[in-house]
N, C-alpha and C positions, 0 to 999 in steps of 0.2 A: 679690820674685819668685824662684822656684826655677829653678836652672840645672842641677841634676843630672839625669842620664839617668833615664828611666823604663823599666826593663827589663820589657817585656811578653812574654807567652808566645804563640808561634804554634803552629799545629797542622799538622804535615806528615803527609799521608796516606801510609801505607805499605801496599804490596800485601798483605802478610801480615796486615794489620789491617782497616782500615775500607774499603779500596777493593774494590768489586765489579767483577770482570772478567767480562764476558759472553763467550759462545762466539764472538761476532763480532769481538771485539777482536783485531787482528792481533798475532802474536807479536812482531814487530819493535817495535811500539808499547810493548808490555809491557817489552821489553828496554831500550829507551831510558828508559822511566819508572824502572825499577830503577837504571839507571846514574845518572840524575839524582838520585835519592834518596841514593845513596851519595856522590855528589859534594857535595851540599849539606851532608851530615853532616861532610864533611872540610873544608868551607869553600871549596870550588871553586865559587863562585857562577856565574861565567861559563860554566863547563862544565856546571853543572846547568841553567842557562837554555837552553843549546843542546840538551841532551838532552831536556828537557821540550818544547821547541819541535818537535823531531822526532817525539816521541810524539803531540803534538797534530796535527801535519801528517798523520801516518799514520792516526790514528784518526778523522779528520774528512774529510768531503767538502767541499773548499773551492770556493766559488762567488763571483765569476764565474771561468770557466775561464782567463781571461787570467793569473790569478795562478799557475796551474799551468804555463803555457807560458813565463812570464817567469822565466828562470833567475837574474835578479838578485835574485829574492825568496829570501833565504837562510834558513838554519835558525833564526837568532835573530830574524827579523823577526816583526812582528805587525800586525794591522789597527789603524789609527788612526782610521778613519772609522767612525762608529757604524753607518751603513747597510751597510758591508762586513762589520762584525762580525756584524750580524744575519743576514747571508747564509750563515753557517756552518751546514752541515747536520751534526748530530752523529750518529755511529753508535751510541754508547752513553755512559752517564754517566761512564765512565772518563775521557773528555775533560775533564769538569768538574774531576775530581781533579787532572789534569795542570795545568790552568790554576791551580788553587789552589796547587799546589806551586811552580809557576813564579813566581806572585805572591809567595810567601814568599821565594824567592831574590831577587827584585827588592827586596823590603822590606829584606832583610839587606844589600843593596848600598846602601841609602839612596835608592833610586829609588821614592819612594812613589806618584808618579803612575802609573808602569807597573804597580806592584803593585796599586793600586786598579782599574786597567783589567782586569787579569787576574782579580781577585776578582769584578768585575762580570760578566765572561764566565762564570766558574764558576757564579755564582748565576743567570744567565740560563738556563743549561743545566739546573741542578739547584737550584731555589729552596729545597729542603729541606736543603741542605748546611750544617750548623751550622758546620763549620770555615771555610767561606767568609765567614760573617758575623763570626766571631771574628777572622779575619785582616784582613778589611777594616776592622773596628773599630780594630785596632791601627794600621793605615796611616792611617786618618782621624785618630786621636789624634796621630800623629806630625806631621801637617800642621796640627794645631791645631783640627780640627773636632771639638770635644768633644761637641757635641750629636749629630752623626752617629755618632760612636764609641759613645756610650751607647746609641743606638737599635740599633746592630748587636750589641752585647754582650747587650742584652735579648733580641733576636731569636734569637741563638745559644742562649741558655738556655731560651727557649720551645720550641725544637726538641729540645734535649738537656739536660735538667735537671741532669745530673751532670757537666757539662763544667767541670771545676775550673779550666781555663785561663781560661774566661770570667769566673768568679767572681774570679780573681786580677786580671784586667785591669780589670774593672768596679770592683773595690775600689780599685785605684790611681787610676782616673779619679775616683771619688767623693771621694777624698781631695783631689785638686786642685780639686774643685768645693766643698770646704768641708764636705762631708757625712761627718764623721768616724764617726758612728754607723753609717751605711750602709756605709762603707768597711770598718770593723772586722767588721761582720756578714758581708760578702762574703769577706773574707780568712780569717776563721775558718771559713767554709764551705769555701773552697778547701783549707785545711789539713786539715779533717775528711775531705775526699774524697781528698786526697793529702798525707800528712804529710811527704813528701820533696820538696815543691815549694819550692826555695830562694827563688824570687822572691816567694812569698807572705809568707815570714818577713821578707824585706827590706822589702817595702811596709808590713807591719804595724809593723816596727821604726821606720820614719820617722813613722808616726802616733804612736807612743809618744814619739818625740822632740818632736813638735809639742805633745803633752800634758804635756811635762816629766816623763814617767815614764821616767827614763833607765836605771834598773836593768832594767826590762822590755825597753826598747829594746835594750840591750846583750845581753840574753839571746836576743832574736830575731836580732840580727846574728850572734851566736855560732852559732846554729843554721843560718842561711843559709850561713855560711862552712864549717861542718862538712859541709853537703851539697854545697857547691860552693866548694872552697878557692881557685879561680881567679876568683871573682867580685870584681873590683876594687872595684866600687861598694859592696859590703858592708863592705869594710875602710874605705873612705872614710866611709861612714855611721857605722860604729862609732867612727871617729876623732872625728866630730862629737859623738857622745854622750860620749866621754871628755872633750872640751873642755867640755861642759856641766857635767861633774863636776870640772872644773879639774884633771884628771889629764893634764897636757900631755905628759909623757914617753910615756905610753900612746898618746895621740893621734898624736904624731909617728911612733911605730913603725908605727901603722896607715896613716898617710898615706904613709909610705915604701913599705910593702908594696903599697898601691894603685897608686902610681906605678911600682913595679917591674913590676907586672902589666900596667899600661896607662899608658905614658908620655905619652899624649895627654889624660889625665884632668885637665882644667883645675881643677875644684873642689878636687881633692886638693892641688894646688899652692897655691891660694888659702887653704885652711884650714890647711895646714901653715905658710904664711907668717904667718897670724894667730896661730898657736901660737908661732912664733918671736918675733913682735912682743910677745906677753905675757911672753916670757922675756927681753925687751930685747935680742934678737939681730937688730938692725935690718938689718944687711947681708944675712943669710940670708933675712930676711923679704922685703926688696925684690927679691932674686933670684927668689923664688917668685912674687911678685906680677907681675913682668915676664913670667915664663914663663906664668902663668895667662892674662894678657891677650893674649899672643902666640897662645895656643891658642884663646881665646874672647874677642874684644874686647867682646862684649855684657856681660861681667861688670863692666865698668868702674864704672858707677854703683853697683852693689851692693857692689863691693869698696871703693870710696871711703867709703861709709857704714859698712861693717863696720870699716874701719881707724879711723875717727873714734870709733866706739863702743869698740873694743878699747883705744885709747890712754887712755880714761877709767878703765880698770881696772888700768892698770900701776902 
């Protein structure tokens, strides 16, 4: 079982790009939307959610009226009852884009249920919003709904055939489904559409690792790191490839860098520990194993198996 993170690409709609603002969109809604977009780019997810909520509130007519009279209904609230959500009267498609972006903020917070609810609202308002399907697919994937995620990625591509983010995400998903040929085709397509998409090289690199094509894997990890030097998972992945080539010093350097960038990266501790174990540095290995399990207890069975296998090669 794989326990490394699956970095998927979301689509944040920016007013200067994909978002169409009609004459009826209030200026205040546009301002809050822009503020939310800036905050999400800076990592201020709570602030982004609040601003997008204000944009949604202003750009929509909310029914029943009791919600408007009730001052306890604050900026960051949302409808949780489907009948209430259906009662939103939308002034223009701008509101769908605001829901999409707020959903992306929830996704990045790890609140996948709220993210999916927002993407559902966006798609109810605008069923042709490719970004909504792309992002909902990522959230469904995060919750383990692989079938639903695949359906959403397919739908996004049926609407916008050059959506490289969807090819990247579907390629990653196909890899987990064991469809390596389909995964490679999707990732190659993503790279052809956007040769600077670090995540696509990362995902393709792990397919190369699966196929024992370690030199090509390292080449792809190198490219991912070149494009995004702060992608901790790319260093962790390259370290795994170095382990496969029994270049343990190289592997440990990469695991160190991955941990430096993300001290919560449990697989980096696990794999660094296995590298130490191969070098007969048992004390350092155990310290890393303990840290990995403290961060992610689900690694226990997989780690125990890997330790047994590693000891056979010492």
